Structure formats: structure tokens, C-alpha cells
C-alpha positions as a Markdown table, in Angstrom:
| # | Residue | x | y | z |
|---|---|---|---|---|
| 1 | Met | -0.3 | 30.7 | -0.8 |
| 2 | Leu | -3.0 | 29.4 | -3.1 |
| 3 | Val | -1.5 | 30.0 | -6.5 |
| 4 | Pro | 2.1 | 30.3 | -7.7 |
| 5 | Ser | 3.5 | 33.7 | -8.4 |
| 6 | Lys | 6.9 | 35.3 | -8.9 |
| 7 | Phe | 7.3 | 35.2 | -5.2 |
| 8 | Thr | 5.8 | 31.8 | -4.5 |
| 9 | Arg | 7.3 | 28.7 | -6.2 |
| 10 | Leu | 5.0 | 26.2 | -7.7 |
| 11 | Glu | 6.0 | 23.6 | -5.2 |
| 12 | Glu | 5.0 | 25.9 | -2.3 |
| 13 | Ser | 1.5 | 26.7 | -3.7 |
| 14 | Thr | -1.6 | 25.1 | -2.4 |
| 15 | Leu | -2.6 | 24.2 | -5.9 |
| 16 | Phe | 0.5 | 22.0 | -6.2 |
| 17 | Lys | 0.0 | 20.5 | -2.7 |
| 18 | Met | -3.6 | 19.4 | -3.6 |
| 19 | Arg | -2.2 | 16.4 | -5.4 |
| 20 | Lys | -1.1 | 15.0 | -2.1 |
| 21 | Val | -4.7 | 14.8 | -1.0 |
| 22 | Leu | -5.5 | 12.8 | -4.1 |
| 23 | Met | -2.4 | 10.5 | -3.8 |
| 24 | Gly | -3.0 | 7.6 | -1.5 |
| 25 | Lys | -6.7 | 8.3 | -1.3 |
| 26 | Ser | -9.1 | 5.6 | 0.0 |
| 27 | Gln | -12.9 | 5.7 | -0.2 |
| 28 | Gly | -14.6 | 6.3 | 3.1 |
| 29 | Glu | -11.8 | 8.1 | 4.8 |
| 30 | Thr | -12.7 | 11.1 | 6.9 |
| 31 | Val | -11.5 | 14.7 | 6.7 |
| 32 | Gln | -9.5 | 14.1 | 9.9 |
| 33 | Asp | -7.9 | 11.0 | 8.3 |
| 34 | Val | -6.8 | 13.0 | 5.3 |
| 35 | Tyr | -5.5 | 15.8 | 7.4 |
| 36 | His | -3.4 | 13.3 | 9.4 |
| 37 | Arg | -2.2 | 11.6 | 6.2 |
| 38 | Thr | -1.1 | 15.0 | 4.7 |
| 39 | His | -0.1 | 16.7 | 7.9 |
| 40 | Gly | 3.5 | 17.5 | 6.9 |
| 41 | Val | 2.5 | 18.8 | 3.4 |
| 42 | Phe | 0.4 | 21.9 | 4.4 |
| 43 | Gln | 1.6 | 24.8 | 6.5 |
| 44 | Asp | -1.6 | 24.8 | 8.6 |
| 45 | Ala | -5.2 | 23.7 | 8.7 |
| 46 | Thr | -6.3 | 26.7 | 6.8 |
| 47 | Glu | -4.2 | 25.8 | 3.8 |
| 48 | Phe | -5.5 | 22.2 | 4.0 |
| 49 | Leu | -9.1 | 23.4 | 4.1 |
| 50 | His | -8.5 | 25.7 | 1.0 |
| 51 | Ala | -7.2 | 22.6 | -0.8 |
| 52 | Leu | -10.3 | 20.6 | 0.1 |
| 53 | Asp | -12.5 | 23.6 | -1.0 |
| 54 | Val | -10.9 | 23.8 | -4.4 |
| 55 | Leu | -11.1 | 20.0 | -4.9 |
| 56 | Tyr | -14.8 | 20.2 | -4.0 |
| 57 | Val | -15.5 | 23.0 | -6.4 |
| 58 | Leu | -13.7 | 21.1 | -9.2 |
| 59 | Gly | -15.9 | 18.1 | -8.5 |
| 60 | Met | -13.0 | 15.9 | -7.4 |
| 61 | Leu | -14.5 | 15.0 | -4.0 |
| 62 | Thr | -17.7 | 15.4 | -1.9 |
| 63 | Ile | -17.9 | 15.4 | 1.8 |
| 64 | Glu | -20.8 | 13.8 | 3.8 |
| 65 | Val | -21.6 | 16.4 | 6.4 |
| 66 | Glu | -23.0 | 14.0 | 9.0 |
| 67 | Thr | -20.1 | 11.5 | 9.0 |
| 68 | Gly | -17.3 | 13.7 | 7.7 |
| 69 | Ser | -16.4 | 11.0 | 5.2 |
| 70 | Ile | -14.9 | 11.9 | 1.8 |
| 71 | Asp | -16.1 | 10.4 | -1.5 |
| 72 | Tyr | -13.7 | 10.8 | -4.3 |
| 73 | Ala | -14.8 | 11.2 | -8.0 |
């Protein structure tokens, strides 16, 4: 679930889990590297991609399409 609600605890929401993407970040890592680093945090790849989408919209990261590398703000 993307946002917390009365049925979804804050710790279970994708918004809360996004912080794990930003923790332990290193410049030049690829999307695959981040997925493996945070593999146990997200329920599935869809939730992981939602987290990356939100971080991109917020301007917290950009992704190089050719290489798949992530540049953090």
C-alpha cells in the first residue's frame, strides 16, 4: 500500500519504506543494485518501482536510462 490508512500501518506503507532506498545509498549504483540492497523491505518489485517513482517525482533521484544508474540529489 502506498500511503498509510486506518487499515495500513505507517511502517507497512510504501512511503515509509522509501527511506530504505535513501539509506545506504551510493552514487552510481544501478536500479538492480538498489533492488537487491532493499530486497527484504518491499513486498514485490511493483512496490519497489512505486517507491522509485515517488522519489523521482520529488526530485530525490534521477535515473540514467541507458545505464540504469541512479544519481541521488
